N, C-alpha and C positions, 0 to 999 in steps of 0.2 A: 074093187070097182074099176071097170074099164074106163079109161079117160075118154071124154067126148069133146070134140073140137067143132067150133063154128066160126066162120069168117063173117065179121061184122061190116067191114068196109075194105075197099081197094083204093090204092093210089098208084096207078101203073101196075107193076108186078108186086108191089108191096102190099101186105095184108095187115089189117087190124083184126085180131082174133081173140077168142076166149076158149080156154082149155079147162074143162071141169074134171077134177081128180077127186079121189076119195077124201083127201084132207083139204079141199078147198079149190078155189077158182084162180086161174092164172090169166092175166091179160097179156096178150102178145102183140108185138115182139117183146120177148122177155130175156133177161140175163140171169143166169143161175150162179151165185157165189159158190165156190168150191169148198166143201167141208171134208177134206181128205180122210181124216181119222174120226169123223163124227163131230167135227167142230170146224167152223170157219175161224181160222187163227185170229186170236185177240178179240173175238166178238162173242157176246152172249146171244142167245136166241132173241131176247128182248131188243138188243141193239139192232139185229137184222130186221126185225119187224118194224122198228121205228124208222129205219132207213127205207123201207118199202120193199124189202125182199119178199117175193111171192113163193119161191121155190129154191131149194139148195140142192147141191149135188153131193152124194156120198160115194166113197171109193171102195168098190167091192174087193179089189185086190188087197188093199191095206187092212181093211176090216176083217177079211178072211184070215190074215196072218196074226193080227192082234186087234181086239181081244178074242176073236173067233166068233163065228156066226151063232153058236149056241149061247154064248154069253149075251149077245145082243138080243137074241130071241127071248131070253128069260125076262127082258125088260118090255116085252110086247112088241119088239121090233126097234128099228132105228129111231123112230119118232120118240118113243119113251126113253130110249137110251140117252139121247142128246137133248131131250126136252124141247123139241121143235114141233109145233102144232100144224104147220102148213105142209104142202106137198114136198116130197123128196124124189129125186131121180138118182138111181144108182147106175154107174157105168158097169161094164162087164168084166173089167180087168184086162181086156185085150191090149189096150195101149200101154199099160204098165209092163206087161209081159214083153211087148214089142221093144220097150225101152231097156230091158235087161240085156239084150244082145247076147254076149258071150255066156251068160249064166243060164240060158234056156236051150231046150231041145224041143223042136216042134215036130209033130207027126199028125196023121189023120185023126188019131185019138184026141189030141189036144196038145197041151204044153206041159213039160216038166221043167222045173227050174229050181235053183238054189235060193232059198229064202234070203233076202237081204237083211232080215232081222237076226236069224240064228244059224243060217247056213244049211238047214235041213232041206231035203228034197221035197218039193211040193208039186202036186198035180193040179192042173186046171183044165177041165174039159168043158164043152158047152153045158153038159148036165151039171157039173160041179158049180159053174157060174150061176146057173138058174137056182140050184139049191141054196146057195149063199144069198142070192137076192130075194128069194122067197122067205128066207129066215129074217132078212132085214125088213121085209114087208114094205118095200118102197112103192110109191104111187106109180112110178115109171121105172121099169127095168130095161136093160139093153141086152140084145143078143151078143154072144161072144163072137168076135170077128178076128181075122188075121189082118192086122193093120199093115198095108202095103208100104214098103220102104220107098224112099225117094232118093235119087232117081231109080227108076225100075224100067227095064225093057218091057215090051209088050208081052213077051213070053212069061217073064217073071210076074208081072202084074196080073196076067190072066190066071196063072196057077194060084196066086194068092186070093184073087177075087172068087174063083170057083170054090176054093176051100172055105172062104167066108160064107158062101151061099149054102154049102153043105152043113156047116156049123150053125147057120141061121135056122135051117129046117130042124136040126136036132134041138136047138134052143127052144124053138116054138113048141115042138112036141112035148118037151120035158116041162116047160113052164105051165102048160095047159093040161098036164096028165092027170091031175087029181080029180076026185069026184065033185069037189067044191070049186067055185070060181076062185082064181088067184086074187091076191089083195090089190093088185093094180093092173097095169097093162104093159105089154112087151113091145118095144120099138125094134124094127130092123135097121140095119146099117148098110148103106150103099158104098161099095168099094170099087176099085178099078184103076187107081192111080190117076195119071194125067191122060188116060186113053179113053176118049168119049165112047167108042163102041163097047168097051168093057163096062163103063159106067151104066150105059143103057141096058146091057145084058144083065148086070147085077140088079138093076131096078126091076126088070122083067121077071127075074127069078124070084125076087122078094114078093112081088105082087101075086104070085101064085098062092100065097098064104095071106091070112088076115092079120094086119098090124094096125093098131090105132094111131100110129105115128111112124115116121121114117126119119132117119138121120143120114147125113152125109159125113162119112169118115174118111180118114187118110189124107186130110188137108192140114195145113199149118205144120208140115213136117219138113220144110225146107224149100218148097217150091216158090216161084216168084208170085207176086201179086197178080200179074197178068195171067199166069197159068191157073191160079186159084179161081179168079173171076171167069176165066174161060170155061172151067168145069161147071161152075154154077150157072152161067148163062146157057150152056148147052143141056144141062141135066134138069134143073129145077122146073122148066116149063112142062116136062114130062111127068113130074111127080103129082100124085093125086091132090086135087084142089081141096078136098074135104078132110085132110089130115095135116097135123102140124109137121113142119120141116125143121130139123134140128141140125145146125152146123157145129160139129164137135171141135172144141179146143181153139176156136178162132176168137181172139179177144182184143186186138187193137181197136180203139174207138173208130178209126177210119174204116177198118175192115168190117166192123159191125154195121156201120151205116151203109157201106157198099153192098153187103150181103142182104140187108133188109130191103134195099131197093130192088134186089133181084128175087125177092119172094121167100126169104128165110124168116122163121118165126122164133127160134130158140137158140141160145148161145150159152156156153160156159167157158171159163178160162181162169187160170190162177193169176193172171197178170195183175189185176188190181190189188190183190192181197200180197202177192210176192213182191211186186214193185214197192208197195208201201213199206215193207220190212227192209228194203234196200234203199229207201230214201228217194224213190222216183215217184213223183206225185202229179196226178192229172189235174190240169186247170183249164179254164175256158180259153186260155191263150196257148195251150200246149203243155208238154211235160217238163217239170222242173226237177232238178236234182238238189234236194235240200242240203246235201253235204257240201255243196260249192261254197267257197268263202264269201261270195257276194251276198249271201243271206245272213252272215254273222251278226250284223248290226241292223238288220231290217226289222223295223217295228210293225210293219204292216202285216195283214193276214196273208195266208197262203194264196188265196184267190179272192179278190174283192167282190167278184160276182157270185160267190158261193155262200150259202146260208147254213152250211153244216155246222155241227157243234165245234169242230176244230177251228174253222175259219171265224166263227163268231167270238171265240174266246182266247185264241193263242196266236202269237206272232211267228213269223218265219224264223226270227232269231231264237225263239224258245224251242221250236221244233228241231232246228239244227243242233241246239245245245243238247236236247234229249238224245238225238241220234248219236252225237259224238261221245256221249257218256254211256251209251248202251242201255239207256233206261227203257223198261218195258212200256212205259206210258207213250214213248215216242212211236213204237210200232202200233199201239192201239189207236192213237190219234190219227196217224197216217192212214191206217186201214179204214177208220170211220170216214175219213175224207174221200179216199179213192172209191169205196163202195157207194158213197153218196153220189159221187160223180157218175159212176156207171149206171146206177139205178135211175138217176135223174136223166141220163142220156136216153134210156129206154122210154121213160115217160114222155120226153120231148118227141121221140120218134113216133110214139103212138098218137100224140096230139097232132103231129104234122100229117100223118096218114088220115086221121079222122077229118082233118080240115082240107085235105086235098092239096097240101102245100109242101109235100116232102122234097121235091126237087129244089125249090127255092131255099127251104130250110137247110138241106144238105150242102148247098153251095155256100151259104153263110157260115155254117159250122166248119167246113173245110178251110174256108178263107181265114177264119179266126185262128185255126190251129197251125197255119203255115208259118206264123211267127213264133216258133217253138221257144219256150222259156229257158232260163239259164240253169 
């Protein structure tokens, strides 16, 4: 089923939207927890549903390497494999290949790299990425792109962007090649580094084809906040109003709020789950490090303003104890809390847009976070 998007309300450039996918409806702005290997670490699907997750992200690159797309396909796709009933977005594998650096060789064909699992040589072309994502049967698939490094000269960024656009056309043709409609929809990815003319040229090239949604890639790779917001402010007004806009890999709460105010609808990031496993916990007053000694005898909850399972039942002293002992329950409780925070943030953003109060809400939110926790 091709995803269908409708905008329900505006507040400035921010949009309240609804994205209908084969496995259900997504209210936007939305945050997608990352399930790299077909699981959001430490969470059951029921946990995610109870927290309010509407969609999760699966990683094409890692699932291709293990257990392999054929294994997942025998379960009827990634939904059956991981027992998740709601929508799934799969990335293309492009960012993971970008991260391999010295282990990869890139050409017009695609990328060849040494598997970080067993060292064997693996090929990933736009067609390969589409075949894997079709086997995973995700609601939303992503075109394979060449993620532009930062910093990059205009010449390097142009070559990278133009290759991404050629790969996008190949991805589109292969995803839609069959006699039957694909299981979901394919999003294109705008590239071009920090160079606005390249970003606009990338968007123009993508719009020659029909995509049910578009993503902004190549950000959160080392650029400054000012550069990232400059790209969004210059690019997003030119993106189609009737399709969702997905900002890939950006995940600090402050950055999500700023991007929503500039018209972005969808986000993903490993930050809430990875930070949870490393003892960094998001609260209404900022991020705290539960490993700090100041929490050793603290009988209070992690965040008095939070009503998640963790905050209702456990003290900071207990969470620090679990972390210091390496207990699995610590990672689980921390992850429950951080995802509750992120998904609650998105609900608050949606309510503020619906009420026309986003600017005032954002000012209050940012003011509360300036007093970062211990």
